[in-house]
Wavefront OBJ file of the C-alpha trace (Angstrom):
o trace
v 195.465 58.499 1.908
v 195.304 62.203 2.534
v 199.061 62.701 2.990
v 199.489 60.904 -0.664
v 196.873 63.470 -2.015
v 198.996 66.197 -0.775
v 202.370 64.740 -1.802
v 204.018 66.477 -4.703
v 207.524 65.437 -5.939
v 210.342 68.097 -6.547
v 210.064 67.564 -10.529
v 206.337 67.977 -10.155
v 207.078 71.170 -8.207
v 209.450 72.677 -10.752
v 207.106 71.641 -13.597
v 204.254 73.696 -11.970
v 206.531 76.537 -11.210
v 207.658 76.622 -14.908
v 204.523 75.983 -16.798
v 204.077 79.887 -16.817
v 207.596 80.159 -18.119
v 206.917 77.640 -20.975
v 203.726 79.702 -22.076
v 205.862 82.786 -22.055
v 208.504 81.123 -24.273
v 205.892 80.331 -26.484
v 204.603 83.909 -26.613
v 207.956 85.268 -27.301
v 208.346 83.109 -30.290
v 205.368 84.685 -31.657
v 206.137 88.562 -30.823
v 207.155 90.916 -33.326
v 210.612 92.251 -32.150
v 209.404 95.849 -31.100
v 206.956 94.262 -28.807
v 209.822 91.611 -27.609
v 211.939 94.636 -26.611
v 209.341 95.802 -24.433
v 209.309 92.808 -22.654
v 212.735 92.508 -22.027
v 212.763 95.831 -20.737
v 209.890 95.146 -18.097
v 211.434 91.763 -17.155
v 214.563 93.610 -16.305
v 212.615 96.098 -14.088
v 211.262 93.143 -11.971
v 214.246 90.672 -12.020
v 217.482 92.265 -10.392
v 219.496 89.316 -11.574
v 219.428 90.367 -15.544
v 221.775 93.146 -16.369
v 222.592 94.983 -19.972
v 225.575 93.910 -21.693
v 227.963 96.531 -22.466
v 227.812 96.567 -26.183
v 231.411 96.542 -26.692
v 231.518 93.167 -25.373
v 228.884 91.581 -27.364
v 230.030 89.685 -30.583
v 228.851 91.060 -33.777
v 226.438 88.415 -35.010
v 227.483 86.226 -37.891
v 225.803 85.019 -40.874
v 227.704 81.699 -41.847
v 225.178 79.226 -42.805
v 225.309 76.068 -40.816
v 227.312 73.164 -42.356
v 223.890 71.011 -43.033
v 221.960 73.639 -44.296
v 220.673 73.670 -47.914
v 223.393 70.860 -48.767
v 221.187 68.179 -49.724
v 219.996 67.375 -46.014
v 216.706 68.025 -44.450
v 217.894 69.019 -41.069
v 220.167 71.744 -39.357
v 223.203 71.013 -37.509
v 222.601 70.198 -33.857
v 219.055 69.289 -34.631
v 217.646 65.750 -34.393
v 217.846 64.031 -37.435
v 214.826 62.833 -39.535
v 215.177 59.216 -37.735
v 214.919 60.704 -34.329
v 211.670 61.395 -32.544
v 210.221 64.965 -33.140
v 210.043 67.147 -30.111
v 206.654 68.468 -29.065
v 206.319 72.268 -28.737
v 206.388 71.737 -24.857
v 209.785 70.012 -25.118
v 211.297 72.691 -27.435
v 210.451 75.299 -24.806
v 211.487 73.040 -21.931
v 214.870 71.945 -23.258
v 216.948 73.611 -20.570
v 218.661 72.712 -17.538
v 216.535 74.654 -14.706
v 218.973 74.014 -11.768
v 221.065 76.499 -10.234
v 224.108 74.265 -10.635
v 223.576 74.129 -14.196
v 222.827 77.948 -14.483
v 226.110 78.830 -13.222
v 227.777 76.749 -15.406
v 226.377 78.029 -18.326
v 227.552 81.380 -17.267
v 231.111 80.562 -15.809
v 232.843 82.035 -18.794
v 230.812 85.049 -18.828
v 229.003 84.632 -21.881
v 225.337 85.662 -22.828
v 223.079 84.318 -25.427
v 224.637 86.260 -28.293
v 227.892 85.233 -27.672
v 226.899 81.488 -27.702
v 225.358 81.502 -30.845
v 228.297 81.159 -33.074
v 226.775 80.654 -36.199
v 225.588 84.606 -35.733
v 228.886 85.983 -36.041
v 229.689 88.649 -38.979
v 232.715 88.579 -40.890
v 234.435 91.965 -41.255
v 233.757 92.123 -44.906
v 229.837 92.038 -44.113
v 229.752 94.456 -41.574
v 229.078 97.319 -43.421
v 226.592 96.060 -45.471
v 224.756 94.656 -42.503
v 225.145 97.836 -40.771
v 223.433 99.721 -43.665
v 220.765 97.112 -43.677
v 220.187 98.045 -39.914
v 220.088 101.542 -40.758
v 217.489 101.362 -43.650
v 215.036 99.247 -41.646
v 215.020 99.688 -37.956
v 212.140 101.722 -36.370
v 211.336 103.636 -39.484
v 207.666 104.308 -39.976
v 206.597 103.116 -43.414
v 204.848 106.253 -45.417
v 202.310 105.174 -48.144
v 204.372 106.669 -51.013
v 207.487 104.704 -49.684
v 205.388 101.545 -49.561
v 204.183 101.977 -53.041
v 207.492 102.744 -54.436
v 209.113 99.737 -52.740
v 206.435 97.417 -54.099
v 206.508 99.088 -57.683
v 209.486 96.801 -58.353
v 207.389 93.774 -58.206
v 205.370 95.042 -60.901
v 205.950 94.369 -64.717
v 206.506 98.054 -65.195
v 209.902 99.389 -66.489
v 211.761 102.250 -68.541
v 209.672 105.186 -68.843
v 206.497 103.623 -67.672
v 208.263 102.983 -64.121
v 209.346 106.808 -64.405
v 205.840 107.698 -64.963
v 204.466 105.315 -62.251
v 207.105 107.558 -59.703
v 205.517 110.435 -60.858
v 201.913 109.297 -60.451
v 202.713 107.783 -56.938
v 204.207 111.438 -55.753
v 200.497 112.765 -56.708
v 198.731 110.397 -54.205
v 197.611 112.119 -51.427
v 197.704 111.213 -47.522
v 194.061 109.462 -48.005
v 195.322 107.457 -50.975
v 193.540 109.419 -53.765
v 195.493 110.148 -57.013
v 195.036 113.975 -57.321
v 197.396 114.841 -60.113
v 196.787 116.459 -63.345
v 196.728 113.861 -66.570
v 197.189 116.539 -69.053
v 200.252 117.801 -67.113
v 201.723 114.388 -67.025
v 200.729 113.737 -70.530
v 202.845 116.668 -71.523
v 205.718 116.029 -69.566
v 205.780 112.226 -69.980
v 205.136 112.269 -73.864
v 202.968 109.306 -73.409
v 199.041 109.305 -74.333
v 196.449 109.617 -71.544
v 195.371 106.150 -72.025
v 199.002 104.767 -71.637
v 199.255 106.598 -68.382
v 195.760 105.462 -67.273
v 197.120 102.215 -67.882
v 200.000 102.730 -65.317
v 197.765 104.181 -63.078
v 195.550 100.976 -63.254
v 199.039 98.934 -62.298
v 199.508 101.156 -59.096
v 195.897 100.618 -58.047
v 196.624 96.980 -57.707
v 199.072 97.505 -55.050
v 197.842 97.250 -51.609
v 196.211 98.868 -49.852
v 193.084 98.129 -51.530
v 191.480 101.514 -53.217
v 194.814 103.384 -53.399
v 195.293 105.350 -56.406
v 191.873 105.977 -57.017
v 190.477 109.250 -58.162
v 186.914 109.344 -56.900
v 185.054 107.568 -54.169
v 183.394 105.583 -56.517
v 186.429 104.181 -57.961
v 187.917 103.870 -54.264
v 185.185 101.637 -53.291
v 185.138 99.436 -56.559
v 188.715 98.812 -56.125
v 187.930 97.189 -52.877
v 185.230 94.810 -54.300
v 187.530 91.803 -54.438
v 187.031 91.274 -50.398
v 183.321 90.266 -51.543
v 183.825 87.917 -54.095
v 181.768 85.444 -51.937
v 179.069 87.520 -50.994
v 175.702 86.899 -52.084
v 175.146 90.547 -52.410
v 178.125 91.445 -54.433
v 176.139 92.266 -57.827
v 173.902 94.558 -55.479
v 176.622 96.194 -53.942
v 178.835 96.788 -56.994
v 175.652 98.459 -58.592
v 175.017 100.487 -55.458
v 178.768 101.867 -55.594
v 178.498 102.478 -59.305
v 175.382 104.306 -59.537
v 173.439 105.201 -56.398
v 176.056 106.526 -53.666
v 174.138 109.673 -53.643
v 171.109 107.838 -52.560
v 172.797 105.991 -50.187
v 174.215 109.423 -48.609
v 170.299 110.861 -48.660
v 169.123 107.632 -47.047
v 166.635 106.973 -49.450
v 165.850 103.579 -48.288
v 162.788 103.411 -50.895
v 164.578 104.056 -53.753
v 167.418 101.804 -53.202
v 164.995 98.942 -52.452
v 163.164 99.531 -55.479
v 166.468 100.194 -57.735
v 168.052 97.061 -56.267
v 165.163 95.044 -56.038
v 165.883 94.256 -52.209
v 163.424 94.207 -49.123
v 164.508 96.411 -46.118
v 166.381 93.683 -44.244
v 168.390 92.852 -47.600
v 169.174 96.301 -48.139
v 170.402 96.814 -44.568
v 172.827 93.932 -45.311
v 174.104 95.507 -48.591
v 174.513 98.790 -46.827
v 176.326 97.226 -43.901
v 178.795 95.425 -46.207
v 179.365 98.816 -48.207
v 179.981 100.865 -45.031
v 182.756 98.289 -44.194
v 184.939 99.559 -47.064
v 187.467 102.090 -46.207
v 186.623 105.582 -48.085
v 190.408 106.528 -47.471
v 192.625 103.852 -47.679
v 195.803 105.868 -47.227
v 195.321 107.057 -43.628
v 196.219 103.643 -42.403
v 199.980 104.494 -42.956
v 199.416 107.550 -40.598
v 198.997 105.174 -37.774
v 201.249 104.955 -34.806
v 203.614 102.387 -33.621
v 201.760 99.244 -35.002
v 202.411 100.361 -38.470
v 205.997 100.168 -38.187
v 207.552 97.647 -40.302
v 210.811 96.298 -38.784
v 212.307 93.398 -40.490
v 214.055 90.814 -38.244
v 215.435 88.605 -41.042
v 217.780 89.799 -43.796
v 218.332 87.794 -47.097
v 221.764 88.407 -48.477
v 223.703 86.379 -50.852
v 227.193 84.920 -50.016
v 229.340 82.728 -52.200
v 226.378 82.171 -54.534
v 223.778 81.176 -52.159
v 221.316 83.282 -50.301
v 221.376 82.932 -46.691
v 218.696 84.056 -43.858
v 220.411 86.273 -41.269
v 218.494 87.048 -38.009
v 219.548 90.540 -36.703
v 220.156 89.731 -32.775
v 221.141 93.436 -32.415
v 217.963 94.716 -32.630
v 217.129 93.384 -28.975
v 218.821 94.471 -25.697
v 221.836 92.439 -24.928
v 221.203 90.949 -21.366
v 223.135 88.476 -19.204
v 222.611 87.269 -15.564
v 224.463 89.579 -12.840
v 227.741 88.117 -11.750
v 227.158 89.980 -8.717
v 224.236 87.903 -7.608
v 226.023 84.672 -8.956
v 228.706 85.699 -5.913
v 226.242 86.175 -3.585
v 225.242 82.574 -3.408
v 228.871 81.393 -2.566
v 228.936 84.150 0.137
v 228.753 82.851 3.503
v 227.566 86.137 5.037
v 224.193 86.380 2.707
v 221.388 84.891 4.527
v 219.640 81.549 3.643
v 216.283 83.653 2.388
v 218.220 85.932 0.381
v 220.013 83.247 -1.466
v 216.692 81.367 -1.889
v 215.249 84.514 -3.646
v 218.454 85.132 -5.555
v 218.233 81.376 -6.797
v 214.633 81.533 -8.043
v 215.275 84.851 -9.788
v 218.394 83.491 -11.608
v 216.422 80.476 -12.632
v 213.731 82.841 -14.103
v 216.525 85.045 -15.799
v 218.034 81.698 -16.983
v 214.810 80.476 -18.728
v 214.000 84.089 -20.057
v 217.347 84.529 -21.642
v 217.571 80.869 -22.919
v 213.689 81.292 -24.351
v 215.216 84.539 -26.477
v 218.274 82.606 -27.515
v 215.918 79.680 -28.655
v 213.390 82.165 -30.304
v 216.166 83.778 -32.694
v 217.589 80.213 -33.521
v 214.025 79.202 -34.614
v 213.433 82.221 -36.596
v 216.730 81.810 -38.455
v 216.333 78.041 -39.092
v 212.595 78.444 -40.413
v 213.539 81.757 -42.302
v 216.869 79.555 -43.833
v 214.141 77.013 -44.895
v 211.988 79.286 -46.601
v 214.796 81.120 -48.424
v 216.174 77.661 -49.772
v 213.117 76.808 -51.043
v 212.086 80.206 -52.546
v 215.585 80.922 -54.301
v 214.324 81.703 -57.770
v 211.735 84.131 -56.211
v 214.586 86.626 -55.359
v 215.744 86.872 -58.652
v 212.577 86.400 -60.761
v 209.923 87.940 -58.531
v 206.520 86.334 -58.130
v 206.136 84.415 -61.198
v 208.913 82.070 -59.510
v 206.928 81.517 -56.043
v 206.656 78.156 -55.458
v 203.954 76.586 -53.388
v 205.108 75.702 -49.776
v 203.108 74.845 -46.698
v 204.077 75.137 -42.837
v 203.892 71.447 -42.675
v 206.785 70.964 -45.151
v 208.680 73.616 -43.397
v 207.950 71.974 -40.017
v 209.019 68.543 -41.265
v 212.362 70.019 -42.604
v 213.046 71.671 -39.565
v 212.157 69.125 -37.342
v 209.620 71.181 -35.145
v 205.606 70.927 -34.842
v 203.489 72.937 -37.617
v 202.374 75.329 -34.836
v 205.792 76.317 -34.025
v 206.054 77.441 -37.592
v 202.748 79.288 -37.354
v 204.143 81.183 -34.310
v 207.405 81.657 -36.084
v 206.269 83.658 -39.138
v 203.617 85.071 -37.222
v 204.170 89.214 -37.485
v 207.868 88.846 -38.682
v 209.201 90.601 -41.968
v 211.795 89.636 -43.880
v 214.114 92.207 -45.991
v 214.961 90.478 -49.349
v 216.954 91.907 -52.579
v 213.563 92.609 -54.077
v 211.682 94.314 -51.179
v 210.179 93.544 -47.737
v 207.715 90.847 -47.069
v 205.987 89.191 -44.307
v 207.272 85.711 -43.514
v 203.674 84.258 -44.003
v 203.670 85.712 -47.937
v 205.890 82.770 -49.130
v 203.400 80.127 -47.763
v 201.037 79.469 -50.577
v 198.969 76.581 -52.016
v 199.947 75.287 -55.467
v 198.203 74.217 -58.821
v 199.795 71.138 -60.545
v 200.864 71.490 -64.181
v 200.564 68.875 -66.620
v 204.270 68.559 -66.390
v 203.682 66.988 -63.064
v 205.301 70.291 -61.652
v 203.257 72.359 -58.947
v 203.230 76.398 -59.035
v 202.262 78.599 -56.436
v 198.576 80.147 -56.748
v 200.432 83.500 -56.875
v 202.373 82.519 -59.820
v 198.912 81.530 -61.775
v 197.543 84.851 -60.566
v 200.694 86.524 -62.052
v 200.028 84.547 -65.252
v 196.475 85.797 -65.450
v 197.552 89.284 -64.944
v 200.139 89.151 -67.869
v 197.232 87.657 -69.903
v 194.928 90.695 -69.104
v 197.785 93.106 -69.514
v 198.606 91.723 -73.192
v 194.896 91.367 -74.273
v 193.605 93.464 -77.108
v 191.300 96.130 -75.229
v 188.828 96.113 -77.978
v 188.387 92.004 -77.532
v 189.361 91.453 -73.665
v 189.746 87.910 -72.539
v 186.670 86.207 -70.958
v 187.236 83.942 -67.975
v 186.639 81.104 -70.474
v 189.583 82.309 -72.480
v 191.687 82.657 -69.602
v 191.156 79.510 -68.900
v 192.042 77.950 -72.269
v 195.109 80.022 -72.515
v 196.288 78.676 -68.946
v 195.578 75.096 -70.146
v 197.744 75.724 -73.291
v 200.480 76.798 -70.668
v 199.971 73.465 -68.862
v 197.743 74.511 -66.138
v 194.066 73.260 -65.598
v 192.488 75.861 -63.665
v 188.598 75.881 -63.046
v 186.801 78.876 -64.431
v 185.788 79.937 -60.966
v 188.919 79.970 -59.663
v 189.957 82.445 -62.298
v 187.137 84.634 -61.300
v 187.911 84.184 -58.042
v 191.641 85.096 -58.668
v 190.615 88.104 -60.769
v 188.476 89.531 -57.688
v 191.991 89.216 -55.791
v 193.891 90.914 -58.474
v 191.109 93.584 -58.864
v 190.766 92.659 -62.543
v 186.916 93.735 -63.696
v 185.108 91.365 -65.863
v 185.766 91.338 -69.817
v 182.534 93.493 -70.390
v 184.021 96.339 -68.196
v 187.514 96.095 -69.758
v 186.327 96.470 -73.273
v 187.461 99.469 -75.051
v 186.184 100.797 -78.592
l 1 2 3 4 5 6 7 8 9 10 11 12 13 14 15 16 17 18 19 20 21 22 23 24 25 26 27 28 29 30 31 32 33 34 35 36 37 38 39 40 41 42 43 44 45 46 47 48 49 50 51 52 53 54 55 56 57 58 59 60 61 62 63 64 65 66 67 68 69 70 71 72 73 74 75 76 77 78 79 80 81 82 83 84 85 86 87 88 89 90 91 92 93 94 95 96 97 98 99 100 101 102 103 104 105 106 107 108 109 110 111 112 113 114 115 116 117 118 119 120 121 122 123 124 125 126 127 128 129 130 131 132 133 134 135 136 137 138 139 140 141 142 143 144 145 146 147 148 149 150 151 152 153 154 155 156 157 158 159 160 161 162 163 164 165 166 167 168 169 170 171 172 173 174 175 176 177 178 179 180 181 182 183 184 185 186 187 188 189 190 191 192 193 194 195 196 197 198 199 200 201 202 203 204 205 206 207 208 209 210 211 212 213 214 215 216 217 218 219 220 221 222 223 224 225 226 227 228 229 230 231 232 233 234 235 236 237 238 239 240 241 242 243 244 245 246 247 248 249 250 251 252 253 254 255 256 257 258 259 260 261 262 263 264 265 266 267 268 269 270 271 272 273 274 275 276 277 278 279 280 281 282 283 284 285 286 287 288 289 290 291 292 293 294 295 296 297 298 299 300 301 302 303 304 305 306 307 308 309 310 311 312 313 314 315 316 317 318 319 320 321 322 323 324 325 326 327 328 329 330 331 332 333 334 335 336 337 338 339 340 341 342 343 344 345 346 347 348 349 350 351 352 353 354 355 356 357 358 359 360 361 362 363 364 365 366 367 368 369 370 371 372 373 374 375 376 377 378 379 380 381 382 383 384 385 386 387 388 389 390 391 392 393 394 395 396 397 398 399 400 401 402 403 404 405 406 407 408 409 410 411 412 413 414 415 416 417 418 419 420 421 422 423 424 425 426 427 428 429 430 431 432 433 434 435 436 437 438 439 440 441 442 443 444 445 446 447 448 449 450 451 452 453 454 455 456 457 458 459 460 461 462 463 464 465 466 467 468 469 470 471 472 473 474 475 476 477 478 479 480 481 482 483 484 485 486 487 488 489 490 491 492 493 494 495 496 497
């Protein structure tokens, strides 16, 4: 019986050995490209069977769409069909042959994982455009002004208003505050101060919350949407609006009386106020974690938007031919060969995990692009509701695989750079049976407010009615929530005489 308890089959031994590698494979899927580069470098330092490929030997990645993608099918070429069983995350990570013989057969042709992915080989006509994409995005630190200018085209501003907006952004300091002279801009632009302030408010709706404010009070009030569900929202707003000087003086007795709070309640209010960022622009001066490096590039080819995964952002690696030959060398000791076999097995799993990561990102990105085609020409108003579960079903993976794939990944599109998670939004059903994204509803609310009469601004009830006229039944509570997200104050604060 004791012997039975200690007996472990060869298959069980391999599974125990590969368990940490499976975890590593899933972790690699979730890593942003900058972090993955560091992991690859460290792996090469510890595994002598991994070598860097000569760049001249690496095929130029291609961006031809697979024949089954986006043409009336819900699966990709080479994937299981919808009738076949769906693999689990572990099965996806383990879909490799771990034996040395299999490894050597894979590498007999001298190819590495970049050469094997024939769906990622560029045509010469695309090379220059792709190269420019790479130069425009790789390892660039995004400044506050660059970020604001890039997001500006997603607003409703155009023509001379857009030009004024770029001038205003140029007068935003490193802390995120607008420090320009309104009279000077009035004189230069020929617009009224009221018109310029309206343009500044549009800039203030761009992240980070609080940017474009002229005072600390305004900066903190612009960030109030994060407290939309706080029981102390009204007290927080009042404290910021009228009593910041008393807060700075630590006059708790006065604040308790003015806000009608006891000391414990006041402590909760102060805690939430101090969690706001008084200098929102400084986050763009942080170091490496603030870099934005897109891995997916959306380009239009033959009338269709294609998601391209840039393999050249990663080091090109392959298994050393020298170590493969050592396995066939009779002069090499059995102990050394055993060591080499184990290292080659580990290296192969590592390389194949990178390959699978790249292909998984491509599949999921292409599914997103196919679903959101109109977004790339019409902007936020055309964003369709989409869930990770629906994408998982189309790509035939588990929902958690989609979640890992889109985490910390960015996509460069014809209208700007977006986190891949941006495209996943719930929807609201219209009277025509069509579902629209909640971001589209927010855009409608923003358009209604922008077009309102400032002497008679729209109440939430009036907005609810106008949305209903357009076929969307949105609860007043939801409109209030979306106003908070959009940093639109209530009607009484928007009224101008």
